N, C-alpha and C positions, 0 to 999 in steps of 0.2 A: 953177668947174667941179669942183674936187677936193672942196670942201666939200659940193656937192650929191651928189656920187658917194658920200661917206661916209654921208650921212643915208639914201641909198637902200640901201646895203649893211646898215646897222644895222637898217632897217625890215624888210628881207628876213629877216634872222637872227631877228628878234623874231617875225615872223609864222610863220616856219618852226618856231620853238620852241613857240609856242602850238598849231600844228597837231600837232606831235609829241605834246604833252601830251594833247590831245584824243584822238588815235589810241591812245595807250597806255592811257588811261582806258577807252575802248571795248573795247580788247582784254582789259583785266583783268576788266571786267564783262560781257563777252559772254555768259557762261553764264547771266547773270541774265535775259537777254532770251529765252533759249531755254527756261528752266525753267518749269514750270507748277505752280501752287499750288491747295490746297483749303482752304477756311475751315470751321471747326467752333466750336461753342460749348461752354463748360463752366459749369455752375452750381455754385458753391462756397457751401457753408453756412457762415456765419460770415465772419470777416475773412480778408483775403489780405495780411497784412503782408509787406513786402519784394517784392511783385510789381507791376511797372510795365510800361508799353508798351515793347516792345523786349526783354523778358526771353525767354530761351532756352525753347523747346519741345523736349523730349527724348523719343525713343522707345527704351526699353531702354538708356538712357544716352547715346544718340547724337543730336546736334542734328539736328532735322529741320524746324525752323521758328522762329517767334517769336510773341510776344504783340502784337496790333495794336490791341486795345481792351480797357478795363477800366472797368466801370461797375456801379452798382447795380441790382439786379433790380427793375423797376418793380412787380411784383406783391407783392414782400416785400423791403423795404429791408435787411433783415438779412442777406440773401444778395448775392453778387456774381456778375455775368456776365462771363466773360472770352472774348474771340473770339481764336481761334488761327489762323495762317496756316502751314501745312506743306506739304511736298513732296506732290504729287499721288500719288506712288507709295508714300506711307507707308501700311502695312497697318492702317488704322483700320477696325474693324468692330464689330458689336453686342456682341463680348465685351470690347472695350476699356474700360479704367478710367483716369480722370485724377486724378492726386494733386498736391498742392502740397508741394514739398520746399524747405526753407529752409536755407541754409547756416549753421552755428553761429557761425563766425567772422565772415563777411561780412555776415550777416542779409539778404542777397539771396535771392529765391525763384525757382524755375523750375517749370514744369509739366512732369510726367513722366506720359507715356502708357505703359500696360502691359497685358497681359493679352489682346492680340490673338491669335486663333487661326487657323491655316491653315484655309482652306475655309469660315470663317464668313461669313455675309451681310454685305455692305457696309452701313455706317451710312449712313442716308438722311434726308432732311428730312421731317418730319411736318407735317400741315396746322397752321397757326398759328404755325409757326417759320420764320425765315428761314434758319438754318444747322442742319445736323445737330447734335444735342446729345449730347455724351460724358458718360456718368454719372461722378460724382466720389466719391471716398472720402477720409476723413481718415487721415492717417498716425498712427503711434504717438506721435510727438513733438508732433503737433497736439493730439491727445487729452490728452496730459500738460499742454501749455500751456492748453488749454481748461479742464481741471480743476484747474489751479494755484490759483486764488482759493479754491476749496472746500478743497483740501488745506492752504493757508495758514491758513483759518479753523479748520479741525479742529486744525492744530498749535498755534494760539494757545489754543484751549480746553483742549488737553492740557497745555499749558504752565501755564495758569492753575490747572487742578486739581492738577498736580504741586506747585505753589508753595502751594497750600492743604494739600496732604498733608504737606509739609515745614514747616509752620508751627511756631512756638515752642511752642505748646500741644501739638501732636502729637509733637514731639520730646521734651518733657518726659514725656509719657505713655509713649512708647517706652522712655525710659531707666528709668522706673519698672518697666515690664514686664521689662526685662532685669534690673533688680535683684531683682525677685521670683523670676525664674527662677534667678539665681544663688543666692538664698536656699534655694530648694527643692532645688536640686542639692547644695548644702553639707549640708543636712539629710539628703538620701538617702545621701550618702557617709558621714556619721557613723552613719547607722542601717543600714548595709549588712549587718551581721551579722544583725540582726532581720529584715530583708527576705529574707536567705537562708533563716533558720528558717521564715519564713511560706511561702516558696516550697516548702521541703521538706515542710512539713506538708500543704500543698495537694497535692503530688504523692502523698503517703501516702493522704490522703483520696480522691483520684481512683482510686488502685489498689484501695482497699477498696470503693469504690462499684462498681467493675467486677466484683470478686469477688462482691459481694452480688448484683449484677444477674444473675450466672450462676446463683447459687443460687436466686434467685427464679424464674428460668426453669425449673430442675429441679423446684422446688415446684409450680409451676403445672402442669407436665406430669404430675407424680404425681396432683395433684388431679383433673386431667382424666381420667386412667386410672381412679381410684377412682369418680368420677361415672359413667363409662361402665359400669363393672362393676355399680354399684348399680342403674342403670337397666336393665341387662340382666337382673339377678336379679329386680327387681320385675316386668319384663315377663314373665319365665318363669313366676313364681308367679301372676301375674294370669291368665296363659293356662290354667294349671291349674285355678284356681277358676272360670273361665268354663266350661271344659270340664266340671267337675263340676256346675255350675249347669245347663248344657245338658242333661246326662245326667239330672239330677233331674227337669227339665221334661219331658224325653221320657218318663220313667217315670210321671210324673203323668198326662201325656196318655193313656198307654197304660192306665193305672189308671182313668181317667175313662171311657175307651172300654169297658173290661171291666164297669165299674159300670153304664154305660148298657145294655149287653147284658143284664147281669143283671137290670136293672130291666125290660126288655122281656119277658125270660122269666118273671119272677115277678110281672107285672102282675096277673094274676088272684088270685094269692094276696095281693098287696098290697092289692087292694081290700077283700079280707076282713079283712086285718089293719090297715086304715086307721084304724079306730076305736081299736085297742089299741096299735099301734106307731107311729102318725103322730107323737106328740110326740117320740118317740126319733129317728125320721128327720129331723124338723126340726132337733133339736139337732146331729145329725151334719152336715147341710148348713151350718149356721151355723158349726161349727168348721172345716169345710173352706173356707168363704169367708174366715174369719180367716186360715188357713194361707196361702192364695194372696196375700191383701193383704200379709202379713209377708213372703213370699218376694219380692214385687214391690218392697217397700221395701229389702230387702237387695240386690237386683239394682241398684236405683238408686244406692244408696251406693257399691257397688263401681265402678259406671261412672262416677260423678263423681269419686272419689278412690281408686283402687286402693291407693295406698301407705297412707293412713290406715286403710283397711279392713283391710289386712294387718298393719301395725305398730302401730296403735292411735295415740293422740295423744301419743306420746313424743317425745323430741327429734328435730329434723329432721335429714336426712342431711347429711354434710360437704360444704360447697361453697366455692368460691374466695372468694365475698363474705364468707362467715363468717370466713374466715382474715385478710382484710384488715381486717375490723371488729375482730378480736381484737388485730391488730397496732396498731390505733389506741388501743385501751384501754391 
């Protein structure tokens, strides 16, 4: 009887211990039964190294859920679809962005959700999708890692070009250039006195040129003044001659009118004198015609070149072009 009683007691204690463990487990995890979750999908471009099922999902650094599925995108195997299960009260909306953050030391990745704005519309499922899709972006570290192969290739190319630059041939050429520069500087040091003399002469020449330039300006101004005075004198003389010519023409016109009146008055007498004085009148008319022709030629010559008409065919007036021509001779 005692042996049976011990077995019953031991069994009772064992059953009670198992029951306590079950109750404690249910007490510890009771909040999981009351908690509600919401599922979302994220489409990541490229690989998701370090991300696995069970990885944390964080919102502004706080854990709000976990990764429940990781698979390739059926439409584009280069991308990865990740399903997230987060607390239903997590403020995921149309402004939210999902990024993949990888620990530098551990190499494990977590999904970070950020960018949700208060008052923004909730993210909903669209036709053709099973879960709402959260847009994704690459972090700076991911961009660096993605561009690492290209950077490495460029670094290798740069290293190859540098090795070619520091080849034995280029080093010998550089040493030759340095030696030539040293020779030139030594020669310049020995000829420093001559160089100073050349510089001094150049300064003197520059000063003389500046002085000559000032004188040339003065000469040009004087020449311009002389030319203006000569033109003014020629214009005045020409005006006088034209006035005299106009006066002579007026007198001749007046004389012609008086002659015409005289002819009208003496017409009866002229008829009687036609036989005896006609040759003399014809001679007078011919001489008058020649006089008018000569006067016309003189007027044309004066109008075409008044300076030559007044001064004759002597030397031309002084001009700046003649001064520069004499300087060249």
